[in-house]
C-alpha positions in Angstrom: 112.3 126.6 61.2 114.4 128.0 58.4 112.6 131.4 58.5 113.0 131.6 62.3 116.7 130.8 62.2 117.3 133.1 59.3 115.4 136.0 61.0 117.4 135.5 64.2 120.7 135.4 62.3 119.7 138.5 60.2 118.8 140.5 63.4 122.0 139.6 65.3 124.4 139.7 62.3 123.1 142.4 59.8 125.9 141.6 57.4 124.2 138.2 56.8 120.7 139.7 56.2 120.7 139.3 52.4 122.3 135.9 52.3 119.8 134.6 54.9 116.9 136.1 52.8 118.2 134.3 49.7 118.7 131.1 51.6 115.2 131.2 53.1 113.6 131.9 49.7 115.4 129.1 48.1 114.3 126.6 50.8 110.7 127.9 50.4 110.8 127.5 46.7 112.2 124.0 47.0 109.3 123.0 49.3 106.8 124.2 46.7 108.6 122.8 43.7 109.0 119.3 45.2 105.4 119.2 46.1 106.0 119.0 49.9 103.8 122.1 50.6 101.3 124.4 48.9 102.4 128.0 48.3 100.0 129.4 51.0 101.4 126.9 53.5 104.9 128.1 52.7 104.0 131.8 53.0 102.3 131.1 56.3 105.3 129.2 57.6 107.6 132.0 56.5 105.5 134.6 58.3 105.2 132.5 61.5 108.9 131.5 61.5 110.1 135.1 60.9 107.9 136.3 63.7 109.1 133.6 66.0 112.8 134.4 65.2 112.2 138.1 65.8 110.5 137.4 69.2 113.2 135.1 70.3 116.0 137.6 69.5 114.1 140.4 71.3 113.4 138.2 74.3 117.1 137.3 74.6 118.1 141.0 74.2 115.5 142.0 76.9 117.1 139.4 79.3 120.4 141.0 78.5 121.9 137.7 77.4 122.6 139.1 73.9 123.6 142.7 73.4 120.8 144.8 72.0 119.4 148.3 72.0 118.1 148.1 75.6 121.4 146.9 77.0 123.4 149.5 75.0 121.2 152.4 76.2 121.4 151.3 79.9 125.2 151.1 79.7 125.3 154.6 78.2 123.1 156.0 81.0 125.3 154.4 83.7 128.4 156.1 82.3 126.8 159.5 82.4 
């Protein structure tokens, strides 16, 4: 969940990209250090969560709910 939320925030607010990465890595480290998960579990969760966050942002942008590359290019074409 943390990786998915962090990926979505990093994609929609690029200024928060590094703070989100640090936050996600700290959470991942805490899960391993407290013995809640094995390292491979944590890596898999990071990968799946980041992919889910990326897909969610791209889907919302494709639906034009959130401004993104496709919405910006269509607006530019309409003005021309």
